[in-house]
C-alpha positions, 0 to 999 in steps of 0.5 A: 377936436375930436377924441381921435384927433386928440389921441394922435396929437398926444401919441405925437408929442409923447413920441417927440419927447422920447417917452416909452409906450406913447400909444398906451400912455395916450390912451391912459391920459385921455381915458382918465380925463374923459372917463372913458374906457381905452376902446371908446377912444377909437370906437366913439373917435369922432366924439367932440372933446369939450373944452374944459376936458381938452385943457385938463388933457393938455395940462397933464400932457405938459406935465408928462413931457416934462417928465413927471411920472404918469401914475403921479399926474393920474393920481392912481396905478393899476396893480394886480388887477386893482387901481390904487391911489398913488402920490409923490409920497410913495413908490409907484407900483411895478409889474415885477412886484405883482410877481411877489404878490403871486408868489406870496399867495402860492406860498400861503396856499401851501400851508399845512397850518390851517389857521388864519395866517399872519402876515407882515409887509416891510415897507408898505408904501401905497399898501398895495402888497399888503391890500393885495394879499388881504383881497387874495387870502380873506382869512388872513391878517396883515400888519404893514410897517413904514417909516413914512407917515404920509405913506402909511396915510396912502396905504390906509386910504387905499386899504379902505377903498378896497374894503380891507381896512378891518384886516390890515393894520398899520404900524409906523416903524423903521422895518421891524423895530416897532415888533418886540422879540418873540413875534413869528409871522407866517409870511413876511414879504418886502419890497426893499430899496434895493437900487445902488445909489452910485448909478442913480445918474444912469437911471430914467428921469422919471425916478427923480419924482419917486421917493429916494429912501423907497428906491436906493439901498445905499451905495451897493443896494444892499443896505436895506436888504442886509437888514431885513435878511439879518432880522429875518430869524426874529420875524419869521416863525418857524414853518414860515416864509421870507419872500423879498423882491431883489434887484437883478444882479443880487440873486447870488449875494442873498442866497449866500447871505441866507444860507450863512444864517443857518436858520433857512431851507430851502433858499431860492431865487425866482426870475422875473417875467424878463427871465432875471433874478427877482423874488428871494424865497426862504423857508423855516419850519412848524409854526406856533401861534403869534404873540400880541403885537406891541404897537409904536407910534401907530397911525390914527384910525389904523 
């Protein structure tokens, strides 16, 4: 079978299974196992595919047809122009979260205080937010927290992969509980679980493969969002910023909640690429140097 024939066969099967974007997925799947660029599938379409490679593609295709997420099958996902390792221990990075990183970079560039920024990433998962910020803002020192040890291992491996392991420090923590009072971060970012558990059965089948603890924020999707907002005064230094990804129907709620805390102004919500409310930004004023961190259950080798 030639590369082009394989491509058409994979597209046909993905289409028949009702999987969205079958052409894109076919190029990703074939390109991964044949170690070629997507364009090569068409430019070198007459190339014969070796039997072992054909078997690998077909085995992976069977997994995808059973609605396993493509990112878990390939073991990686692109995010903010870079490739990251992912496994079923971590949430698959989404394009909406790239907007969170983009907004964070802009906020850091507008800082009046020119000392190296101290950044906190709450619930790191695969580490894509923390690592992307460390790469985009080379002077930054980043602390990433997660309750899941397997997730922290993936995040640490990604930090090594992208050469920032010396500036990103991983802590095992249930949100900010590993940090003592009085710590102030210039930027706190979070992509918490915000999907309502009561709609779980209506969602696409691929989501069943992702860690539920990283997706569902209680019955109404607000449980972890509430926790982060209530802890924000303790974690964000005066002059610092809280940025949090939220559900499309949670914009008015988080703005009202942050305004009620009376420590953050302005409080705004930015839309995503589809025009839906997605990123909460809340600011405080004039940041002192941050005290030392206390580590609880640090990941070995972090």
